[in-house]
C-alpha positions in Angstrom: 0.0 0.0 0.0 2.9 2.3 0.9 4.4 1.6 -2.5 1.2 2.4 -4.3 0.8 5.7 -2.5 4.4 6.6 -3.4 3.8 5.9 -7.0 0.6 7.9 -7.0 2.3 10.9 -5.3 5.2 10.7 -7.8 2.8 10.8 -10.8 0.9 13.7 -9.3 4.1 15.7 -8.7 5.4 14.9 -12.2 2.2 16.2 -13.7 2.4 19.4 -11.6 6.0 20.0 -12.6 5.3 19.5 -16.3 2.7 22.2 -16.3 -0.2 19.9 -17.0 -1.9 20.2 -13.6 -4.6 22.5 -14.7 -8.0 21.5 -13.5 -11.6 22.6 -13.8 -12.3 25.2 -11.1 -15.2 23.8 -9.1 -16.0 25.8 -6.0 -15.7 23.8 -2.7 -17.2 26.5 -0.5 -20.5 28.3 -0.9 -20.6 32.1 -0.2 -24.2 33.2 -0.6 -23.0 36.8 -1.4 -21.2 35.7 -4.6 -22.1 33.7 -7.7 -20.9 30.1 -7.9 -19.3 29.4 -11.2 -17.2 26.5 -12.6 -14.3 27.7 -14.7 -11.9 26.1 -17.1 -8.4 27.1 -18.0 -8.0 27.2 -21.8 -5.7 28.4 -24.5 -6.5 30.8 -27.3 -4.5 29.7 -30.4 -7.1 31.0 -32.9 -5.2 33.9 -34.4 -7.4 36.6 -32.9 -8.2 37.9 -29.4 -11.3 36.8 -27.6 -13.2 39.8 -26.2 -14.7 39.9 -22.8 -18.1 38.3 -22.1 -18.2 36.4 -25.4 -19.3 32.9 -26.2 -16.4 30.6 -27.0 -16.3 27.2 -28.7 -13.7 24.4 -28.5 -11.1 24.7 -31.2 -9.8 21.2 -31.5 -8.6 21.6 -35.1 -6.1 24.2 -34.0 -5.0 22.1 -31.0 -1.6 20.9 -32.2 0.9 21.2 -29.4 4.4 20.5 -30.5 6.2 17.5 -29.2 3.3 15.3 -28.0 0.6 12.9 -29.2 -2.4 15.0 -28.1 -3.3 16.7 -31.4 -6.9 17.7 -31.6 -7.5 17.0 -27.8 -6.2 20.0 -26.0 -8.3 22.8 -24.4 -8.0 25.3 -27.3 -10.9 27.8 -27.8 -11.9 30.6 -30.2 -14.8 33.0 -30.4 -17.9 31.1 -31.5 -18.3 31.4 -35.2 -21.6 29.6 -36.0 -25.1 30.0 -34.6 -25.9 27.4 -32.0 -22.5 25.8 -32.6 -22.3 22.2 -31.3 -18.8 23.0 -30.0 -20.0 25.7 -27.6 -17.7 25.6 -24.6 -18.6 28.6 -22.3 -18.1 32.3 -21.9 -15.0 34.4 -21.5 -15.0 36.4 -18.3 -16.4 39.9 -18.3 -13.5 42.5 -18.1 -11.0 39.7 -18.8 -10.8 38.5 -22.5 -8.2 36.1 -23.7 -5.5 37.5 -26.1 -4.3 35.3 -28.9 -1.5 32.9 -27.9 -2.3 33.1 -24.2 -3.9 31.0 -21.5 -7.2 32.4 -20.0 -10.3 31.3 -18.1 -13.8 30.7 -19.3 -17.0 30.0 -17.3 -18.4 26.6 -18.2 -21.2 26.5 -15.6 -23.0 29.2 -13.6 -24.2 32.7 -14.0 -22.2 35.0 -16.3 -22.5 38.4 -17.9 -22.6 37.8 -21.6 -22.5 40.3 -24.4 -25.6 40.2 -26.6 -24.6 43.0 -29.0 -28.3 44.0 -29.1 -29.6 40.6 -30.0 -32.9 39.5 -28.7 -32.7 37.5 -25.5 -35.6 37.0 -23.1 -35.4 36.1 -19.4 -36.4 32.5 -18.6 -35.7 31.3 -22.2 -32.9 29.1 -23.7 -30.1 31.0 -25.4 -27.3 30.1 -27.9 -24.5 31.8 -29.7 -24.8 33.7 -32.9 -22.2 33.5 -35.7 -20.1 36.2 -34.0 -19.9 34.9 -30.4 -22.7 37.0 -29.0 -25.6 35.4 -27.0 -29.0 35.3 -28.7 -32.4 33.6 -28.3 -32.3 29.9 -29.0 -34.1 29.0 -32.2 -34.0 25.2 -31.8 -34.4 24.5 -35.4 -31.2 22.8 -36.4 -29.4 19.5 -36.1 -26.1 19.1 -34.3 -26.6 22.3 -32.3 -26.1 23.4 -28.7 -27.6 25.7 -26.2 -25.4 28.0 -24.1 -27.8 28.1 -21.1 -30.8 30.0 -19.8 -31.3 33.7 -19.7 -31.6 34.9 -16.0 -32.0 38.6 -16.9 -32.2 40.1 -20.4 -30.2 43.1 -19.6 -27.4 44.1 -17.2 -27.5 47.7 -15.9 -23.7 48.0 -15.6 -22.7 46.4 -19.0 -24.4 47.9 -22.0 -25.8 45.2 -24.4 -25.3 42.4 -22.0 -27.5 39.8 -20.4 -27.1 37.5 -17.4 -27.0 33.9 -18.5 -26.8 30.8 -16.5 -24.2 29.0 -18.5 -24.5 25.3 -19.0 -23.7 24.3 -22.6 -25.6 21.3 -23.8 -25.2 19.7 -27.3 -28.1 18.0 -28.9 -29.4 16.7 -32.2 -32.9 17.5 -33.5 -33.2 14.5 -35.8 
């Protein structure tokens, strides 16, 4: 048992030292005065910056880290570029975009301020991304699509053209 523990500890430390110890940020403590969100550490290798409060999608085609066998499997993201895209991943943090070539954080579950760019969103309705990474009402008419989540409030008084969305991306097929 002691040997198994030592091996497990060695593997954990090796992962941490290699820089691959990133994990999904799931809160362990509840503070009723602050929103509870799950976050994910991601990399923007898309060629353009990701603005704040924008819907992002997984960018597995760009995921091509040098020197390993994990092509198309790493946590690369880009600004969503298709309405209701099945690869919807989450939302970049408000006031904290992700510049090209850098690591950043996205919200993958929980309430977030999301830029709607004047698109129609309605409280208590499902929402998705438009073709420019802004949140919009969910049309539900396509196959291989995904929802971003549910609109909590259709406007945010401190952030012009933004809504409060409970982010919880779900892919589906309407076949």
